[in-house]
Structure formats: structure tokens, C-alpha cells
C-alpha positions in Angstrom: -1.0 -9.7 -11.9 2.5 -10.7 -13.2 2.1 -14.0 -14.9 5.9 -14.3 -15.0 5.8 -15.2 -11.4 3.9 -18.4 -12.3 5.2 -19.3 -15.8 8.8 -20.0 -16.9 10.5 -16.9 -18.2 11.3 -18.2 -21.6 7.7 -19.2 -22.1 6.5 -15.7 -21.1 9.0 -14.1 -23.6 7.8 -16.3 -26.4 4.2 -15.5 -25.7 4.9 -11.8 -25.7 6.5 -12.1 -29.2 3.3 -13.6 -30.6 0.6 -11.3 -31.9 -1.9 -12.7 -29.5 0.5 -13.5 -26.7 0.0 -10.3 -24.8 -3.8 -10.8 -24.8 -3.3 -14.4 -23.6 -1.1 -13.3 -20.7 -3.6 -10.5 -19.8 -6.4 -13.1 -20.0 -4.6 -15.5 -17.7 -3.9 -12.8 -15.2 -7.5 -11.6 -15.1 -8.8 -15.1 -14.9 -6.5 -15.8 -11.9 -7.7 -12.6 -10.2 -11.3 -13.5 -10.9 -11.0 -17.0 -9.5 -9.0 -16.1 -6.4 -10.5 -12.6 -5.6 -13.5 -11.5 -7.5 -15.7 -14.7 -7.4 -15.3 -15.3 -3.6 -16.0 -11.6 -3.0 -19.2 -11.6 -5.1 -20.2 -14.9 -3.4 -20.1 -13.2 0.0 -22.4 -10.4 -1.0 -24.7 -12.8 -3.0 -25.1 -15.1 0.0 -25.6 -12.2 2.4 -28.6 -10.8 0.4 -29.9 -14.2 -0.9 -33.0 -14.0 1.3 -33.6 -10.3 1.0 -32.8 -7.1 2.9 -34.9 -8.1 5.9 -32.9 -11.3 6.6 -29.7 -9.4 6.0 -30.6 -6.7 8.5 -31.6 -9.3 11.1 -28.3 -11.0 10.7 -26.3 -7.9 11.6 -28.6 -6.5 14.3 -28.8 -9.4 16.7 -27.5 -8.6 20.2 -24.5 -11.0 19.6 -23.7 -9.3 16.2 -24.0 -5.8 17.7 -21.8 -6.7 20.6 -19.2 -8.3 18.3 -19.1 -5.2 16.1 -18.7 -2.8 19.0 -16.0 -5.0 20.6 -14.1 -5.2 17.3 -14.3 -1.4 16.8 -13.2 -0.8 20.4 -10.1 -3.0 19.9 -9.3 -1.2 16.6 -9.7 2.3 18.2 -7.3 1.3 21.0 -4.8 -0.4 18.7 -4.6 2.2 16.0 -3.4 5.3 18.0 -1.0 3.2 20.1 0.7 1.6 17.1 0.7 4.9 15.2 2.6 6.7 18.0 5.1 3.8 18.6 5.4 3.1 14.8 6.5 6.7 14.1 8.9 6.5 17.1 10.4 3.2 16.0 10.8 4.5 12.4 12.4 7.7 13.7 14.9 5.7 15.8 15.8 3.4 13.0 16.3 6.2 10.4 18.1 8.8 12.6 20.4 6.8 14.9 23.1 4.2 14.5 23.5 1.8 17.4 24.5 -1.8 18.2 21.6 -4.2 17.8 19.9 -2.1 15.2 19.5 -5.1 12.8 18.0 -7.0 15.7 15.4 -4.3 16.2 14.6 -4.4 12.4 14.1 -8.1 12.7 11.9 -7.8 15.7 9.8 -5.2 13.8 9.1 -7.8 11.1 8.5 -10.7 13.5 4.7 -10.2 13.8 4.5 -10.7 10.0 6.4 -14.0 10.2 4.8 -15.6 13.2 1.4 -17.3 12.8 -1.3 -15.4 14.7 -2.3 -18.6 16.5 1.2 -18.9 17.9 0.9 -15.2 19.0 -2.2 -16.0 21.0 -0.5 -19.0 22.6 2.5 -16.9 23.5 0.4 -14.4 25.4 -1.4 -17.3 27.2 2.0 -18.7 28.3 2.9 -15.2 29.6 -0.3 -14.1 31.4 -2.3 -17.1 32.1 -3.0 -17.3 35.9 -2.3 -21.1 35.9 0.6 -21.6 33.5 1.8 -18.1 32.6 5.2 -16.7 33.5 3.5 -13.6 34.9 0.6 -15.6 36.1 1.2 -14.9 39.9 1.5 -11.2 39.3 -1.8 -11.2 37.2 -3.6 -13.2 39.9 -2.3 -11.0 42.7 -3.3 -7.8 41.0 -6.7 -9.2 40.1 -6.2 -7.9 36.6 -7.7 -10.2 34.0 -5.7 -10.5 30.8 -6.6 -13.9 29.3 -10.2 -14.3 28.1 -10.7 -10.5 28.5 -10.3 -7.3 26.5 -6.7 -6.5 27.7 -5.4 -9.8 26.2 -7.3 -9.2 23.0 -5.8 -5.7 22.7 -2.3 -7.0 23.4 -2.4 -9.6 20.7 -3.9 -7.2 18.2 -1.2 -4.7 19.0 1.4 -7.3 18.4 0.1 -8.4 15.0 -0.5 -4.8 13.7 2.8 -3.3 15.0 4.8 -3.3 11.8 2.3 -1.4 9.5 2.8 2.2 10.5 6.5 1.8 11.2 7.2 0.1 7.8 5.3 2.7 5.9 7.0 5.7 7.6 10.6 4.3 7.8 11.4 4.7 4.0 10.1 8.3 4.1 12.4 9.1 7.0 15.3 7.5 5.3 14.7 9.5 2.1 13.9 12.9 3.5 17.2 13.6 5.2 17.8 15.9 8.2 18.7 19.2 6.5 15.2 20.8 7.0 15.1 19.7 10.6 18.6 21.0 11.3 17.7 24.3 9.7 14.6 24.6 11.9 16.7 23.9 15.0 19.2 26.5 14.0 16.3 29.1 13.7 15.3 28.3 17.3 12.5 25.8 16.9 12.0 23.3 19.7 11.5 19.5 19.2 7.7 19.6 18.9 7.7 22.6 16.5 10.2 20.7 14.3 8.1 17.6 14.3 4.7 19.2 13.6 5.9 21.9 11.1 8.8 20.1 9.4 8.7 16.4 9.9 5.0 15.5 10.0 4.0 17.3 6.8 6.5 15.1 5.0 5.4 11.8 6.5 1.7 12.4 6.8 0.7 10.3 3.8 2.8 7.4 4.9 1.3 7.6 8.4 -2.2 7.6 6.9 -1.3 4.5 4.7 0.0 2.8 7.8 -3.1 3.7 9.9 -5.4 2.3 7.2 -3.5 -1.0 7.1 -3.3 -1.2 10.8 -7.0 -0.6 11.4 -8.0 -3.0 8.6 -5.8 -5.8 10.1 -7.1 -5.1 13.6 -10.7 -5.4 12.6 -10.1 -8.5 10.5 -7.8 -10.3 12.9 -8.9 -13.9 13.7 -6.2 -16.3 14.7 -4.5 -14.6 17.7 -7.8 -13.2 19.1 -9.5 -16.6 18.8 -6.9 -18.3 21.0 -6.7 -15.7 23.7 -10.4 -14.5 23.8 -12.0 -17.8 24.8 -14.8 -17.0 22.3 -17.3 -16.0 25.1 -20.5 -14.9 23.5 -21.5 -11.3 24.4 -18.2 -11.0 26.2 -15.1 -11.6 24.0 -16.5 -12.5 20.6 -15.2 -10.2 18.0 -16.9 -9.9 14.6 -14.6 -12.5 12.9 -15.3 -15.0 15.8 -19.0 -14.2 15.6 -19.0 -15.1 11.9 -17.3 -18.4 12.7 -19.8 -19.2 15.5 -23.0 -18.5 13.5 -21.7 -20.3 10.4 -21.0 -23.4 12.6 -24.6 -23.1 13.8 -25.8 -23.2 10.2 -27.0 -19.5 10.3 -25.6 -19.0 6.8 -27.3 -15.7 6.1 -26.2 -14.1 9.4 -22.6 -15.4 8.8 -22.4 -13.9 5.3 -24.2 -10.7 6.3 -21.5 -10.1 9.0 -18.8 -11.2 6.6 -20.0 -8.7 4.0 -19.3 -5.9 6.5 -15.7 -7.0 6.7 -15.6 -7.3 2.9 -17.0 -3.8 2.6 -14.4 -2.6 4.9 -11.7 -4.1 2.8 -13.1 -2.4 -0.3 -13.3 0.9 1.5 -9.7 0.4 2.6 -8.6 0.0 -1.1 -10.6 3.1 -2.1 -9.0 5.1 0.7 -5.5 4.0 -0.3 -6.1 5.0 -3.9 -7.5 8.3 -2.9 -4.5 9.0 -0.7 -2.1 8.1 -3.5 -4.0 10.4 -5.9 -3.9 13.2 -3.4 -0.3 12.6 -2.7 0.6 12.7 -6.4 -1.6 15.8 -6.9 0.1 17.6 -4.0 3.6 16.6 -5.4 2.7 17.8 -8.9 1.5 21.2 -7.4 4.7 21.6 -5.5 6.9 20.8 -8.4 4.9 23.1 -10.8 5.2 26.2 -8.6 7.7 28.6 -10.0 10.9 29.1 -8.0 11.7 32.6 -6.9 
């Protein structure tokens, strides 16, 4: 944690010059992290196991909780591959081509990060609602339910998770250049051979970072899904919505038990990211240490 973001610069410099100033700054940073991150995280697990393992297991194995978990994983499994494919394609277009409106496309790519998820859910209701939606007549005529159903929840989740893969892959595309791809094309490789044998090995770690972030956000999404799902129990209740519901009904142990699953997922996401970084650094060090012929 950089304390300079919260304290005046001159004060930080003076503290660093003091013999104990560095330790004071480190202590302030660790205290801030403990209050904001560590203590709430420990509270979730403490409350989840407060009444023992039996109560914890009952909280995550009710029919409502099991349905919420399955629905959440279903949405994530649909969202992740779609946004991975389109994220790579968008990053490729932005890195390889110059065209009018490119800055607009970059801005649209960042739009899901700027708009409140609640507004995102409202936008899709105004688009696909059978009563007030712009495409409501088409939805009603085709008998295809979007609002308060799985398709609407998938669409909103796709929207809020769109930037992650593209934003991770785009800098790699911009730095790698096109020399290797042009050389492969000169040797007679087709488009797919160039992508799988030249391009993808370079971007694979960035793709994995993006996939992890995309999946984590899809599983933990609340605002957009809560608006468009209708919160129908055993129908459209995701895990985050189920946690809200059981907590409102004073089922504290069940709420914290399900919340601990999301917290555990977040911790596993951090571990996976660190493992990928370590693997990436190790592979780079191996490549650089190989003797050149």
C-alpha cells in the first residue's frame, strides 16, 4: 500500500528521513490493509463456522443454495469463453489496424468499468422488456424470454465482464510486433497456423489473466444481475442474490457460509494470478538463459 496516495508528499518525505519513519509508514499501510481487507475477510469465515461444521454444511447444501451455486457457475461458464474469444478479437483489431473511430471503440471497451452495474441491468430492461423495451415486441413475438430469465442474466454479465480479457491482451499485442507473424506468412502458414503457433504462445499468459478476472467478476456480480433477474427463488437467484436473501431473513450462518465460498474463490483467484506470474517469469528466464547459436 502506497501511503503517499493518502498523505501529503512533503510529510511522506520527512517521515522517510527519520530513523523510524519507514517503519511508521509500513505500519500505517499494514494497518489500513488489515482494517479494510483482512478483518472483514476473517469475519466472514469466523461467522460462517461460528456454529460448527454441521451448520456450515447445512447453509451451503439447501436446495436454494445448491440451485444458486449451479446457476452462478452456469452463467460464468457461458460468459468466460464468449468474452475470451471476443476479447482476443477486439485486442487484435485495436493493435493491428488503424481506422476511423478507433478511439471510440477503446472508449466503449472501458464503458462497462465506468457504468454502475445497476444501470446496466436497467439498460437491458429498457431494451428487452416485453412491456417497455425497445425490442419488446420482437421478444414477445418470438416467445423468447430475456428479462427475469437466464438469457438476460447472461447478457448483463457479458457486458460487465467484457473488458477484462481484451485489456489484458491488448498491451501484449502492441508490444510483440508483427515480424514473427509476417515471417510465418512468408513461409506459407495460414491464418490459423499463425495464430496457434506464433501469436497464441505469446499472449497465452495475458489470456489466462483475463480469463481469471472475467470468471471471478462473473461469479461475484450482484448489481446488474439483481435488477434483471427478478430474484426468483429456485429460478433466477444467483449465489450473491441468495446471500442477500438469506441474510435479510436473519439466516446469518447460511449467508456467511455462502459468502465464504465467494471469499474462497477470491483467494484462489489471487493464488492463481501469482502462480501464473511466477510461471511467466520462470519461462522468460529460461528463454533468456538459453545460449544463442
